[in-house]
C-alpha positions as CSV (number, residue, x, y, z in Angstrom):
1,M,13.2,-6.9,-17.7
2,A,11.3,-4.7,-19.9
3,W,8.0,-6.3,-18.7
4,L,8.9,-6.1,-15.3
5,M,9.2,-2.5,-15.5
6,L,5.9,-2.0,-17.8
7,V,3.8,-3.7,-14.8
8,V,5.9,-1.6,-12.2
9,A,5.1,1.3,-14.7
10,G,1.2,0.4,-14.9
11,F,1.1,0.2,-10.9
12,F,2.7,3.4,-10.5
13,E,0.0,5.0,-12.5
14,V,-2.5,3.4,-10.7
15,V,-1.2,5.2,-7.5
16,W,-0.7,8.5,-9.3
17,A,-4.2,8.3,-10.0
18,Y,-5.4,7.7,-6.8
19,A,-3.4,10.1,-5.0
20,M,-4.6,13.0,-8.0
21,K,-8.3,12.3,-6.9
22,R,-7.0,12.6,-2.8
23,S,-4.8,15.6,-3.6
24,D,-8.3,17.7,-4.6
25,G,-7.2,19.8,-7.6
26,F,-3.5,19.7,-6.2
27,T,-4.9,21.5,-2.8
28,Q,-3.7,19.4,-0.6
29,L,0.3,18.7,-0.5
30,V,1.1,15.2,0.3
31,P,-1.2,13.3,-2.2
32,S,-0.2,16.4,-4.8
33,V,3.8,15.1,-3.9
34,I,2.8,11.5,-4.5
35,T,1.1,12.1,-7.6
36,L,4.1,13.8,-9.0
37,V,6.7,11.5,-8.1
38,T,4.8,8.6,-8.9
39,M,3.8,10.0,-12.2
40,V,7.4,10.8,-13.2
41,A,8.2,7.1,-12.3
42,S,5.4,5.6,-14.3
43,F,6.7,7.7,-17.2
44,V,10.3,6.9,-17.0
45,L,9.6,3.1,-16.4
46,L,7.2,3.4,-19.6
47,S,10.5,4.9,-21.7
48,L,12.6,2.4,-20.5
49,S,10.3,-0.3,-21.2
50,M,9.8,0.9,-25.0
51,R,13.2,0.5,-25.7
52,S,12.1,-2.9,-26.6
53,I,8.6,-3.4,-26.3
54,P,6.8,-2.3,-29.5
55,L,4.7,1.4,-28.9
56,G,1.7,0.4,-29.1
57,T,1.9,-2.8,-26.9
58,A,3.7,-0.9,-24.2
59,Y,1.3,1.9,-24.0
60,T,-1.9,-0.2,-24.8
61,I,-0.7,-2.5,-21.6
62,W,0.6,0.7,-19.5
63,T,-3.1,2.2,-19.9
64,G,-4.7,-1.1,-19.3
65,I,-3.2,-1.9,-16.1
66,G,-3.7,1.7,-15.1
67,A,-7.3,1.3,-16.1
68,I,-7.9,-1.8,-14.3
69,G,-6.1,-0.6,-11.3
70,A,-8.1,2.5,-10.9
71,F,-11.4,0.6,-11.3
72,V,-10.6,-2.1,-8.7
73,V,-9.3,1.3,-6.2
74,G,-12.7,3.4,-7.1
75,I,-14.8,0.1,-5.6
76,V,-12.4,-0.8,-3.1
77,A,-11.0,2.4,-1.7
78,L,-13.7,5.1,-2.8
79,G,-16.6,3.0,-2.7
80,E,-17.4,3.4,-6.8
81,Q,-20.4,1.6,-8.1
82,L,-20.0,-2.3,-8.8
83,S,-22.4,-3.3,-11.6
84,A,-22.6,-5.9,-14.1
85,M,-21.9,-3.7,-17.0
86,R,-18.5,-2.1,-15.5
87,I,-17.5,-5.7,-14.6
88,A,-18.1,-6.9,-18.0
89,A,-16.2,-3.8,-19.3
90,A,-13.4,-5.0,-17.2
91,V,-13.4,-8.3,-18.4
92,L,-13.0,-7.0,-22.2
93,I,-10.2,-4.5,-21.2
94,V,-8.2,-7.4,-19.5
95,S,-9.1,-9.6,-22.5
96,G,-8.0,-6.7,-24.8
97,L,-4.2,-6.9,-22.6
98,V,-3.7,-10.4,-22.8
99,L,-4.6,-10.3,-27.0
100,M,-2.0,-7.5,-27.2
101,K,0.5,-9.3,-25.0
102,L,0.1,-12.4,-27.2
103,S,0.3,-11.0,-30.3
104,S,3.6,-8.6,-29.5
105,G,5.7,-11.5,-29.9
106,H,7.7,-10.6,-26.7
């Protein structure tokens, strides 16, 4: 259950990052509210997952999901640049996440 909470927390991180971008510096009401609500939900789920997942593992997985998710959303929804170097960086992040999970013993 802790791993499910952690993954959902990571997805909420992607949502709040995208909503924050859309909030235009918190000047747009709806994206600002979405940012704050999903940010709180993400932090709560992260903290609950840390009851049984080690800090380093949980935080690394959480930020990794957020980083890769924001990378994909940026390309798909915001038209950000896709290059071989950015793809290589994303592959390295995912590789690190897999290694962190495998080394966690959970």
